[in-house]
C-alpha positions in Angstrom: -73.4 -35.7 -94.6 -71.7 -38.7 -94.5 -71.3 -42.2 -95.1 -69.3 -45.6 -94.7 -68.7 -48.6 -95.7 -68.0 -52.0 -93.9 -66.7 -54.9 -95.4 -63.9 -56.8 -94.2 -62.9 -53.6 -96.1 -64.8 -50.4 -94.4 -65.1 -47.2 -96.0 -66.6 -44.2 -94.2 -66.8 -40.4 -95.3 -67.2 -38.2 -92.2 -68.7 -35.1 -93.3 -69.3 -35.6 -97.1 -70.5 -39.3 -97.4 -74.0 -38.7 -96.6 -74.1 -35.0 -98.1 -72.1 -37.1 -100.8 -75.0 -39.5 -100.9 -77.1 -36.4 -101.1 -76.0 -35.8 -104.6 -75.5 -38.5 -106.2 -72.0 -39.8 -105.4 -71.5 -43.3 -107.6 -70.4 -46.4 -105.5 -66.9 -46.8 -107.6 -64.1 -45.2 -105.8 -62.3 -43.2 -108.6 -58.6 -43.0 -108.3 -56.9 -40.1 -108.5 -53.3 -38.9 -109.5 -50.7 -37.8 -106.6 -47.5 -36.3 -107.1 -45.0 -35.1 -104.8 -43.1 -31.5 -105.3 -39.2 -31.6 -104.0 -39.1 -29.2 -101.0 -36.7 -26.8 -101.6 -33.4 -26.7 -100.3 -32.9 -23.1 -99.6 -35.5 -22.0 -96.4 -37.3 -19.0 -97.5 -39.8 -18.4 -94.5 -39.8 -18.1 -90.8 -41.7 -20.4 -88.5 -43.3 -19.5 -85.0 -44.3 -21.8 -82.8 -46.6 -21.9 -79.7 -50.1 -22.0 -77.5 -53.1 -19.9 -77.7 -54.8 -20.1 -74.2 -56.9 -18.5 -71.8 -55.8 -15.6 -69.7 -57.2 -16.4 -66.3 -57.8 -20.6 -66.6 -54.9 -21.3 -68.9 -57.3 -23.8 -70.8 -55.8 -23.9 -74.4 -57.8 -22.8 -76.9 -58.8 -24.6 -79.8 -59.5 -23.6 -83.0 -58.1 -20.1 -82.5 -57.6 -18.3 -85.5 -53.9 -16.3 -86.2 -53.7 -14.6 -89.3 -51.0 -12.3 -90.3 -52.6 -8.7 -90.8 -53.1 -7.2 -93.8 -52.4 -10.5 -95.9 -54.2 -13.7 -96.8 -51.6 -15.9 -94.5 -53.6 -17.8 -91.7 -54.0 -21.1 -89.9 -55.7 -22.2 -86.6 -54.5 -24.3 -83.7 -54.8 -27.5 -83.0 -56.9 -29.4 -80.2 -54.0 -28.6 -77.9 -54.4 -24.8 -78.5 -50.7 -25.3 -80.0 -50.1 -23.2 -83.5 -47.4 -23.3 -86.1 -47.1 -20.4 -88.1 -44.9 -20.0 -91.2 -44.6 -16.1 -93.2 -41.9 -15.6 -95.5 -38.8 -13.9 -94.7 -39.9 -11.1 -97.1 -42.4 -9.8 -94.4 -40.6 -8.4 -91.8 -43.2 -6.3 -89.9 -46.8 -6.5 -88.8 -48.9 -8.2 -86.7 -50.1 -11.3 -86.4 -54.1 -11.0 -84.9 -55.1 -13.3 -83.0 -58.7 -14.4 -82.2 -61.3 -16.7 -81.0 -65.2 -16.7 -80.6 -65.9 -15.4 -77.0 -62.8 -13.8 -76.5 -61.3 -10.1 -77.2 -59.1 -10.3 -80.3 -55.7 -9.7 -79.4 -53.0 -8.3 -82.2 -49.7 -9.3 -81.2 -46.3 -7.5 -83.2 -44.4 -10.0 -85.8 -41.2 -8.8 -84.1 -42.3 -10.0 -80.9 -42.8 -13.4 -81.5 -40.0 -16.0 -81.3 -39.7 -19.1 -82.8 -40.8 -21.6 -80.3 -42.6 -21.4 -77.3 -45.2 -18.4 -78.2 -47.9 -18.5 -75.2 -50.6 -15.7 -76.7 -53.3 -15.2 -73.7 -56.5 -13.9 -74.5 -59.5 -12.1 -72.4 -62.7 -13.4 -71.9 -65.0 -11.0 -74.2 -67.9 -9.7 -71.4 -71.2 -8.6 -73.1 -73.5 -6.5 -71.1 -76.7 -7.9 -70.6 -78.0 -4.9 -71.3 -77.1 -4.7 -74.3 -77.8 -7.9 -75.1 -81.7 -7.4 -74.2 -82.2 -4.4 -75.9 -80.9 -5.8 -79.2 -82.4 -9.2 -79.7 -84.3 -9.4 -82.3 -87.2 -12.0 -81.8 -87.8 -14.0 -84.4 -85.1 -16.5 -84.7 -86.1 -18.3 -87.8 -86.6 -15.0 -89.5 -83.1 -14.0 -88.4 -81.5 -17.2 -89.6 -83.2 -17.3 -93.3 -82.2 -13.7 -93.5 -78.6 -14.2 -93.0 -78.8 -16.9 -96.0 -80.5 -14.7 -97.9 -77.9 -12.2 -97.7 -74.4 -14.2 -98.6 -74.2 -12.4 -101.7 -73.5 -9.3 -100.3 -71.7 -10.6 -97.1 -69.5 -13.0 -98.9 -66.7 -13.2 -101.6 -68.5 -12.5 -105.2 -65.4 -13.0 -107.0 -63.9 -16.5 -107.9 -61.0 -17.3 -105.9 -57.9 -19.6 -105.4 -57.4 -20.7 -102.0 -54.4 -22.6 -100.4 -55.8 -25.0 -98.0 -54.2 -27.7 -95.4 -56.5 -31.2 -95.1 -55.5 -33.7 -92.3 -58.0 -36.7 -91.8 -57.4 -39.6 -88.9 -59.3 -42.7 -88.1 -58.5 -44.1 -84.8 -59.3 -47.5 -82.7 -60.4 -46.3 -79.6 -57.7 -43.7 -78.9 -54.8 -45.4 -80.9 -54.4 -43.8 -84.5 -54.2 -46.4 -87.7 -54.5 -44.1 -90.4 -53.4 -40.7 -91.3 -53.6 -38.9 -94.2 -52.5 -34.8 -95.0 -52.8 -32.8 -97.9 -51.8 -29.6 -99.3 -54.9 -28.8 -101.9 -56.0 -25.7 -104.3 -59.7 -24.7 -104.3 -61.1 -22.9 -106.9 -63.5 -21.1 -104.7 -66.7 -20.3 -107.2 -68.4 -17.0 -105.9 -71.2 -17.7 -103.2 -74.3 -16.6 -105.3 -72.7 -19.4 -108.2 -74.6 -22.7 -108.7 -71.4 -24.2 -109.4 -69.5 -26.4 -106.9 -65.9 -25.1 -105.7 -63.2 -27.6 -107.4 -60.4 -28.6 -105.7 -56.7 -29.9 -107.0 -54.4 -31.4 -104.9 -50.7 -30.6 -104.7 -48.9 -32.5 -102.0 -50.0 -35.5 -100.1 -48.6 -38.3 -97.9 -50.6 -41.0 -95.5 -49.7 -44.4 -93.6 -52.2 -46.8 -92.5 -51.5 -49.7 -90.1 -54.1 -52.3 -91.0 -52.3 -54.3 -88.3 -54.5 -52.2 -85.9 -57.6 -52.9 -87.2 -58.6 -56.5 -86.7 -60.5 -57.5 -90.0 -61.8 -54.3 -91.2 -59.8 -52.0 -93.2 -61.7 -48.0 -92.5 -61.4 -46.0 -95.1 -62.8 -42.5 -95.6 -64.5 -41.5 -98.8 -64.4 -37.5 -100.1 -61.4 -36.6 -98.3 -61.2 -33.0 -98.7 -64.9 -32.7 -100.0 -66.0 -33.8 -96.5 -64.9 -30.4 -95.2 -65.6 -28.6 -97.8 -69.2 -29.4 -98.1 -69.2 -28.3 -94.5 -69.4 -24.5 -95.8 -73.1 -23.6 -95.1 -73.3 -20.4 -97.0 -72.3 -22.3 -100.1 -73.9 -25.6 -99.8 -76.9 -24.5 -97.6 -79.3 -27.3 -99.5 -77.2 -29.7 -97.3 -79.3 -28.7 -93.9 -81.0 -25.7 -94.6 -83.5 -25.5 -97.7 -86.5 -23.5 -98.4 -88.7 -26.7 -97.5 -86.7 -28.2 -94.9 -85.8 -24.9 -93.1 -89.5 -25.3 -91.3 -88.6 -28.5 -89.7 -86.5 -27.2 -87.1 -87.3 -25.1 -84.3 -84.9 -21.8 -83.7 -84.3 -20.2 -80.4 -82.3 -17.1 -79.0 -78.9 -18.3 -76.2 -77.1 -15.5 -74.4 -74.9 -13.5 -76.7 -71.3 -13.5 -77.4 -68.3 -11.9 -79.6 -65.6 -12.3 -81.7 -63.5 -9.6 -83.2 -65.2 -7.1 -81.0 -68.6 -7.8 -83.0 -71.9 -8.7 -81.3 -72.7 -11.8 -82.5 -76.2 -13.5 -81.9 -76.2 -17.3 -81.0 -79.0 -19.1 -82.2 -79.9 -22.7 -81.4 -81.5 -25.0 -83.8 -83.2 -28.5 -83.5 -85.6 -30.4 -85.9 -89.0 -30.6 -84.2 -89.8 -33.8 -82.0 -92.7 -35.1 -84.7 -90.1 -35.5 -87.4 -88.5 -39.2 -87.2 -85.5 -38.6 -89.8 -82.4 -38.0 -88.5 -82.0 -34.2 -88.9 -79.6 -31.7 -87.2 -79.1 -30.0 -83.5 -76.5 -26.9 -83.0 -75.6 -23.5 -83.1 -75.6 -20.6 -85.3 -73.2 -17.7 -84.7 -74.5 -14.6 -86.3 -73.2 -11.2 -86.3 -75.7 -8.9 -85.2 -75.2 -5.6 -87.3 -74.6 -7.0 -90.7 -76.5 -10.4 -90.5 -73.5 -12.9 -91.4 -73.2 -16.4 -90.2 -69.4 -16.2 -88.3 -69.4 -19.6 -87.4 -71.8 -22.8 -87.1 -71.2 -25.9 -84.5 -73.7 -28.6 -84.8 -74.3 -32.5 -85.0 -76.6 -35.3 -86.6 -79.6 -36.4 -84.9 -78.2 -39.9 -84.1 -81.4 -41.6 -81.6 -82.8 -43.4 -84.5 -79.7 -45.9 -85.1 -81.2 -47.8 -87.8 -82.1 -44.8 -90.0 -78.7 -42.8 -88.9 -76.6 -46.5 -90.0 -78.3 -46.3 -93.8 -77.1 -42.7 -93.8 -73.2 -43.9 -93.6 -73.2 -47.5 -94.1 -72.5 -48.4 -97.8 -71.2 -52.0 -97.5 -70.4 -54.6 -94.0 -69.7 -57.7 -93.5 -73.1 -59.7 -92.8 -72.1 -60.7 -89.3 -71.9 -57.2 -88.3 -74.0 -54.2 -87.2 -72.8 -50.7 -88.1 -74.3 -47.5 -85.9 -73.0 -44.1 -85.6 -72.5 -43.0 -82.2 -72.0 -39.4 -82.9 -71.9 -37.4 -85.8 -70.4 -33.3 -85.5 -69.7 -30.9 -87.4 -68.4 -27.2 -87.1 -67.6 -24.1 -89.8 -65.6 -20.7 -88.9 -65.4 -18.2 -91.5 -63.2 -15.1 -91.6 -63.3 -11.7 -92.8 -61.3 -8.9 -95.4 -62.2 -6.1 -96.6 -66.2 -6.5 -95.6 -66.3 -9.6 -96.7 -66.4 -13.1 -95.1 -65.3 -16.4 -96.6 -64.9 -19.7 -95.1 -61.7 -20.4 -93.7 -62.0 -23.9 -91.3 -64.1 -26.5 -90.9 -64.0 -30.0 -89.2 -65.9 -33.4 -88.9 -66.3 -36.0 -86.7 -68.1 -39.2 -87.2 -68.1 -42.6 -84.4 -69.0 -45.7 -84.5 -69.2 -49.0 -83.0 -69.3 -52.3 -85.1 -70.8 -55.2 -83.3 -69.9 -58.3 -84.2 -72.2 -61.4 -83.7 -71.3 -64.4 -81.4 -68.5 -61.9 -80.1 -68.4 -60.9 -76.7 -66.8 -57.0 -77.4 -67.6 -54.6 -79.9 -65.1 -52.2 -81.9 -64.9 -48.5 -81.7 -64.0 -46.4 -84.5 -63.7 -42.5 -84.9 -62.5 -41.0 -87.8 -62.0 -37.1 -88.3 -61.2 -34.5 -91.0 -60.3 -30.7 -91.1 -59.5 -28.5 -93.4 -57.9 -25.0 -92.9 -57.3 -22.1 -95.7 -53.7 -21.3 -94.8 -54.0 -18.6 -98.5 -55.7 -17.1 -101.1 -55.8 -14.9 -104.1 -58.6 -13.6 -106.4 -58.9 -15.6 -109.8 -59.2 -12.7 -111.5 -58.7 -14.9 -114.9 -61.4 -17.5 -113.2 -58.9 -20.7 -113.9 -59.7 -24.3 -113.4 -58.4 -27.4 -113.3 -58.6 -29.7 -115.9 -61.4 -32.3 -114.9 -58.7 -35.0 -115.6 -56.7 -33.0 -112.7 -59.6 -32.4 -109.8 -60.0 -34.4 -107.2 -62.8 -36.4 -107.2 -65.7 -36.3 -104.7 -65.7 -40.2 -104.0 -61.6 -40.0 -103.7 -60.2 -42.4 -101.0 -56.9 -40.3 -100.2 -55.0 -42.6 -98.1 -55.2 -45.2 -101.2 -53.4 -43.0 -103.2 -50.9 -40.8 -101.1 -47.5 -41.6 -100.5 -45.6 -42.1 -97.3 -44.6 -40.1 -94.3 -40.8 -40.2 -95.3 -39.7 -36.5 -95.5 -39.9 -34.7 -92.4 -39.7 -31.5 -94.1 -42.1 -32.9 -96.5 -44.7 -29.7 -96.3 -42.0 -26.8 -96.7 -43.5 -23.2 -97.1 -47.0 -24.7 -96.9 -49.0 -23.3 -93.2 -50.2 -26.6 -92.2 -52.3 -27.2 -88.7 -49.4 -28.5 -85.8 -50.2 -32.1 -85.1 -51.6 -33.1 -81.7 -48.8 -34.8 -79.6 -50.9 -38.4 -80.6 -50.4 -37.6 -84.1 -46.8 -36.5 -83.6 -45.6 -39.9 -81.8 -47.5 -41.6 -85.0 -45.3 -39.5 -87.2 -42.1 -40.5 -85.5 -42.8 -43.6 -84.8 -43.4 -44.4 -88.7 -40.0 -42.2 -89.5 -38.2 -44.8 -87.1 -39.6 -47.6 -88.8 -38.5 -46.1 -92.3 -35.2 -45.8 -91.1 -34.8 -49.4 -89.6 -35.8 -50.5 -93.4 -33.7 -48.5 -95.3 -31.0 -49.5 -92.8 -31.6 -53.2 -93.8 -31.7 -52.0 -97.3 -35.2 -52.5 -97.5 -37.3 -50.1 -99.6 -40.7 -50.6 -98.6 -42.6 -47.4 -97.2 -45.8 -47.4 -95.3 
């Protein structure tokens, strides 16, 4: 499901590149046109920052979901458990629904939310052993097949226009060297449709410090499609086809809960006799209605040569490049009995071993996307082909710089981690120095 290009330039597509290769993405990289919409002068939204934690251990809860009840406004916490939620000022009452896999859902009145330093504690949801023993079905593979077959009745069956926030980062060891962000419109087709989703860019920004990449420049090909194609229920062919599903062994793990629903946890891994790199992970399936609510999985990279061929398109002759970790996650949300894609992330970590050099280089590339609002696309409007983001896009090549601290305005985004915040602040300081000297260059 991913791909990287190493040259004296290196391109890598985390989630989708392998996926994109499977569907025949061309080698040529097509450019998209990016534009900036000026931020509004008047602030017509309230914003709430805070942290979601385990009530006992105070451990931050990563990728927890927050949604304004009876609306489509939502966001997720970052890897430090922090969140930023923006709500229009016209909404003065209601509850924030906070949920996390394995924890009791919590309702927080909007009136109790502060602008900063909100601490929301969630309690672990205990699943009774008697309940689990009585309810778990006998055949895990059959349950997975039934879940995939029921997407027409359990997931959105109307065209939907979604607003989503997308971020991708490239790190050399622990240091951020490239950061790109975007707000996109996703023209989501029904889950039963064979048509792929279309994506249109609304706003984007980026910065890359190539001086920290040695002689290799890394780029992520695919942009938002990397995260979008992790939507297992819309694109099951990237993992479970009618033929490939028999190449896996399925088994039940201990059940859990989310939003007070009993959730079966199904482990899957490829058969030992299969040599090709496949996937291993967990599927979280609603017990009552057979709905996939979440999936966490990774690529088997035991065979380094085969795994490398899935990702590396071009590389220097004097280097070997291979992945050391490839991991995926997708979470779904529910509205009025129907489920939809809400959040996904992808991690690709790999090593570059240079001939006749003592030390190797270690890079990690991540991308994530969260749906922050949506509405039914009743007119089935779709962007013109010239306005669509291509699945071969390199976001960092075409987005503009980090010059405006209020760039995102009213749009909900995933709160930056501390390391990303530090990188952004450093970029802004550099810009101020350049501007003070009369320069015009941007990162």
